[in-house]
PAMARNU-998008 format. One line per 4 residues: their letters; for each residue z, x, y of C-alpha. Coordinates in pm, 1 decimal. Layout:
BEGIN
a) Z X Y ~ ...
END
This chain:
BEGIN
xxxx) -5498.7 30071.0 -4425.5 ~ -5333.3 30177.8 -4750.4 ~ -5070.5 30433.0 -4846.1 ~ -4910.4 30539.0 -5173.5
xxxx) -4607.4 30750.4 -5263.4 ~ -4838.9 31031.6 -5373.3 ~ -5050.5 31043.8 -5057.5 ~ -4779.0 31194.0 -4834.3
xxxx) -4852.3 31152.8 -4465.1 ~ -5210.0 31041.6 -4532.2 ~ -5323.5 30682.2 -4490.7 ~ -5666.1 30554.7 -4596.6
xxxx) -5900.3 30303.9 -4436.1 ~ -6223.4 30147.5 -4550.6 ~ -6493.3 30176.0 -4284.7 ~ -6732.4 29909.4 -4164.3
xxxx) -6979.7 29785.6 -4416.3 ~ -7354.4 29837.6 -4428.3 ~ -7450.8 29472.5 -4398.3 ~ -7597.2 29532.7 -4051.4
xxxx) -7854.4 29768.3 -4200.9 ~ -8176.4 29587.9 -4282.8 ~ -8250.2 29569.7 -4658.8 ~ -8560.5 29784.5 -4610.6
xxxx) -8342.7 30061.7 -4464.4 ~ -8070.8 30032.3 -4727.2 ~ -8159.1 30326.2 -4947.5 ~ -8020.4 30649.3 -5085.8
xxxx) -8046.4 30821.7 -4747.3 ~ -7844.7 30545.7 -4580.1 ~ -7574.0 30582.0 -4844.0 ~ -7559.4 30958.6 -4790.1
xxxx) -7490.3 30896.0 -4421.2 ~ -7225.2 30631.0 -4490.3 ~ -6869.5 30771.3 -4515.0 ~ -6700.3 30468.8 -4669.9
xxxx) -6341.9 30601.1 -4649.8 ~ -6152.6 30742.8 -4354.6 ~ -5819.3 30924.0 -4384.5 ~ -5550.9 30933.8 -4115.6
xxxx) -5293.8 31213.6 -4105.0 ~ -4981.6 31056.4 -3957.2 ~ -4815.9 31390.6 -3880.1 ~ -5114.8 31549.4 -3707.3
xxxx) -5251.6 31227.8 -3561.4 ~ -5601.8 31312.0 -3683.9 ~ -5878.1 31123.4 -3864.9 ~ -6119.0 31264.7 -4120.3
xxxx) -6407.4 31126.8 -4325.5 ~ -6366.1 31172.1 -4699.0 ~ -6650.3 31344.9 -4879.2 ~ -6711.0 31052.1 -5113.8
xxxx) -7049.4 30884.2 -5079.7 ~ -7148.4 30567.3 -5261.3 ~ -7399.0 30649.7 -5540.3 ~ -7741.1 30489.0 -5530.6
xxxx) -7662.8 30297.8 -5850.1 ~ -7506.5 30040.2 -5617.9 ~ -7846.9 29951.7 -5471.7 ~ -7965.1 29759.5 -5776.9
xxxx) -7827.5 29424.8 -5659.2 ~ -7712.0 29472.4 -5301.6 ~ -7880.0 29382.5 -4976.3 ~ -7562.2 29477.5 -4799.1
xxxx) -7281.3 29713.7 -4899.9 ~ -6916.8 29621.0 -4854.9 ~ -6596.5 29701.8 -5041.3 ~ -6241.4 29598.3 -5106.0
xxxx) -5990.9 29883.1 -5088.2 ~ -5666.0 29956.1 -5270.5 ~ -5502.0 30256.4 -5438.6 ~ -5302.4 30356.6 -5743.1
xxxx) -5056.6 30646.4 -5739.2 ~ -5343.8 30878.4 -5835.5 ~ -5659.0 30751.1 -5672.0 ~ -5832.2 30523.7 -5424.6
xxxx) -6013.8 30219.5 -5562.5 ~ -6322.5 30065.5 -5402.4 ~ -6459.6 29736.1 -5534.7 ~ -6811.8 29642.6 -5434.8
xxxx) -6817.7 29283.0 -5308.3 ~ -7156.4 29205.0 -5461.6 ~ -7123.1 29349.1 -5812.3 ~ -6872.7 29451.6 -6079.1
xxxx) -6878.4 29816.4 -5967.5 ~ -6539.7 29977.1 -5915.1 ~ -6515.7 30333.8 -5784.5 ~ -6208.9 30541.1 -5866.9
xxxx) -6186.1 30826.0 -5614.8 ~ -5941.1 31114.2 -5587.0 ~ -5739.5 31135.3 -5266.4 ~ -5947.9 31426.7 -5141.2
xxxx) -6264.6 31226.7 -5180.8 ~ -6437.9 31492.5 -5390.2 ~ -6443.1 31345.2 -5741.2 ~ -6499.0 30988.8 -5853.0
xxxx) -6566.1 30771.1 -6156.1 ~ -6765.8 30449.4 -6159.2 ~ -6637.6 30161.9 -6372.8 ~ -6789.8 29823.3 -6448.9
xxxx) -6516.9 29562.2 -6439.3 ~ -6556.6 29292.2 -6699.6 ~ -6542.2 28930.8 -6587.7 ~ -6641.8 28604.2 -6750.4
xxxx) -6591.0 28417.7 -6423.4 ~ -6736.7 28636.0 -6147.3 ~ -7079.0 28749.8 -6267.0 ~ -7343.6 28537.5 -6093.9
xxxx) -7442.9 28788.6 -5824.3 ~ -7768.7 28748.0 -5635.8 ~ -7957.1 28871.5 -5328.6 ~ -8107.3 28530.1 -5257.5
xxxx) -7884.3 28458.4 -4958.2 ~ -7966.0 28790.7 -4791.0 ~ -8337.3 28761.8 -4861.2 ~ -8369.9 28401.5 -4743.3
xxxx) -8514.0 28308.8 -4398.5 ~ -8171.1 28217.3 -4263.8 ~ -8281.1 28186.8 -3902.4 ~ -8498.5 27888.3 -3996.1
xxxx) -8222.8 27713.8 -4192.8 ~ -7923.5 27515.9 -4072.7 ~ -7573.1 27662.3 -4081.9 ~ -7482.2 27411.1 -4351.7
xxxx) -7778.0 27513.8 -4570.3 ~ -7694.5 27880.6 -4525.8 ~ -7332.4 27818.1 -4619.6 ~ -7435.5 27627.6 -4932.1
xxxx) -7668.4 27911.4 -5031.6 ~ -7400.1 28172.6 -4974.8 ~ -7148.6 27989.3 -5193.1 ~ -7406.0 27935.4 -5468.3
xxxx) -7350.6 28287.6 -5599.3 ~ -7058.8 28508.3 -5694.6 ~ -6872.8 28735.1 -5456.8 ~ -6564.5 28952.6 -5472.6
xxxx) -6302.2 28883.5 -5208.6 ~ -6086.5 29189.8 -5264.4 ~ -5840.5 29361.6 -5494.1 ~ -5488.5 29499.5 -5492.7
xxxx) -5292.5 29726.8 -5722.9 ~ -4945.6 29645.2 -5853.3 ~ -4756.2 29976.1 -5885.8 ~ -4451.5 29805.2 -6038.0
xxxx) -4634.7 29648.9 -6331.9 ~ -4933.9 29888.8 -6340.7 ~ -5183.8 29604.6 -6303.7 ~ -5496.6 29559.9 -6093.2
xxxx) -5566.9 29217.0 -5944.3 ~ -5919.3 29119.8 -5848.1 ~ -5994.6 28812.5 -5635.8 ~ -6334.9 28651.1 -5651.9
xxxx) -6560.9 28353.0 -5610.4 ~ -6757.5 28250.2 -5922.9 ~ -7034.5 28069.4 -5737.6 ~ -7088.1 27695.4 -5714.2
xxxx) -7379.8 27481.5 -5602.4 ~ -7278.5 27214.9 -5351.2 ~ -7484.1 26901.2 -5296.7 ~ -7622.2 26822.2 -4951.8
xxxx) -7375.9 26537.8 -4900.7 ~ -7093.9 26795.5 -4889.7 ~ -7028.4 26962.3 -4556.1 ~ -7026.1 27326.7 -4663.1
xxxx) -6905.4 27432.7 -4317.6 ~ -6558.0 27315.6 -4412.9 ~ -6538.8 27620.2 -4642.2 ~ -6609.2 27869.4 -4363.9
xxxx) -6239.5 27931.8 -4296.0 ~ -6131.2 27969.1 -4656.5 ~ -6292.9 27889.9 -4993.8 ~ -6176.8 27578.8 -5176.9
xxxx) -6053.7 27794.8 -5464.4 ~ -6089.2 28143.9 -5611.5 ~ -6036.0 28339.2 -5930.1 ~ -5788.1 28609.8 -6025.2
xxxx) -5882.0 28872.4 -6282.6 ~ -5596.6 29086.4 -6414.2 ~ -5681.5 29437.1 -6537.5 ~ -5484.9 29713.5 -6702.7
xxxx) -5413.5 29971.9 -6435.7 ~ -5472.0 30266.4 -6667.0 ~ -5822.2 30193.8 -6797.8 ~ -5922.3 29880.8 -6596.5
xxxx) -5977.5 29675.8 -6910.4 ~ -5968.0 29300.3 -6857.8 ~ -5643.7 29135.1 -6966.1 ~ -5678.2 28776.7 -6841.4
xxxx) -5862.7 28564.9 -6585.2 ~ -5760.3 28249.3 -6401.9 ~ -5932.4 27990.0 -6187.0 ~ -5684.0 27865.8 -5931.6
xxxx) -5654.7 27495.7 -5844.5 ~ -5874.3 27364.2 -5567.4 ~ -5751.9 27328.8 -5211.5 ~ -5423.1 27504.0 -5282.4
xxxx) -5414.6 27879.0 -5210.1 ~ -5553.2 28097.5 -4932.6 ~ -5812.0 28331.6 -5081.5 ~ -5766.5 28631.2 -4850.7
xxxx) -5388.9 28636.7 -4814.6 ~ -5172.9 28803.7 -5078.7 ~ -4930.6 29089.7 -5130.2 ~ -4749.7 29263.4 -5414.7
xxxx) -4381.0 29341.5 -5447.5 ~ -4148.0 29425.9 -5734.8 ~ -4144.7 29062.8 -5849.2 ~ -4521.5 29031.1 -5884.7
xxxx) -4826.3 28895.3 -5703.6 ~ -4752.7 28670.5 -5406.9 ~ -4991.8 28396.3 -5296.0 ~ -4975.3 28143.3 -5014.9
xxxx) -5024.2 27774.2 -5113.7 ~ -5119.2 27699.6 -4753.4 ~ -5483.1 27595.9 -4783.8 ~ -5565.0 27362.7 -4490.9
xxxx) -5672.3 27091.2 -4739.6 ~ -5359.5 27120.5 -4951.5 ~ -5184.5 26780.7 -4924.6 ~ -4848.6 26958.9 -4940.1
xxxx) -4936.7 27200.8 -4661.0 ~ -4697.7 27193.3 -4366.6 ~ -4795.8 27414.8 -4075.0 ~ -4429.4 27449.3 -3979.3
xxxx) -4343.6 27617.1 -4308.7 ~ -4446.7 27940.8 -4476.5 ~ -4450.0 27902.5 -4854.5 ~ -4500.9 28185.6 -5103.4
xxxx) -4557.1 28152.7 -5478.2 ~ -4483.1 28461.9 -5687.6 ~ -4665.2 28525.8 -6017.5 ~ -4535.9 28772.0 -6277.4
xxxx) -4819.5 28874.4 -6511.6 ~ -4614.1 29127.2 -6710.4 ~ -4620.4 28917.3 -7028.8 ~ -4999.6 28911.4 -7043.8
x) -5024.5 29255.3 -7201.6
END
């Protein structure tokens, strides 16, 4: 659930994804029936679907549809997990723009995992196949520095002697792409060190982007301590 200073008493939620729809049924009609954003009016205690519907351009390389959600002071941002497509949507859900985020690290997207006969493969083989290709983990907007942070997995092929199930809780590493918040142009990208940070845990405050160096395979990890590293990307512009 997200909220900005300009959205008043309205909070926004991203709804469940379309990955439970079979690829043969994932078409323009399914997208028309999929309200991807839900608004909650805190004062009235009511929910409402926004009018925005995902355009069928997203179907080119997606056998399931899922998004990361954040917002600027002017719009809601949806990042497709299986492509570089970013949707900038007004708070009423009526108008939107589609952007293609540039990345030199997260670009190896594929449908192979979703089209493979997974029921006849082992969990380890499925996990290796899933991690072979790129995926977006999420995004968050920094209103203090007017930056957009994108978190992703570049894709890596693991040999069979590696137990890929150990990555089921959290990836061994991830990437951060920093974009200008006004036009979403790429400023800088980083690959974080292995076995250090949690990929799905982060927050923004006035000091910058906060990450948790609490990966279970981090040799410095102590389960009795909560450690936060703060990154200020202001000087990258």
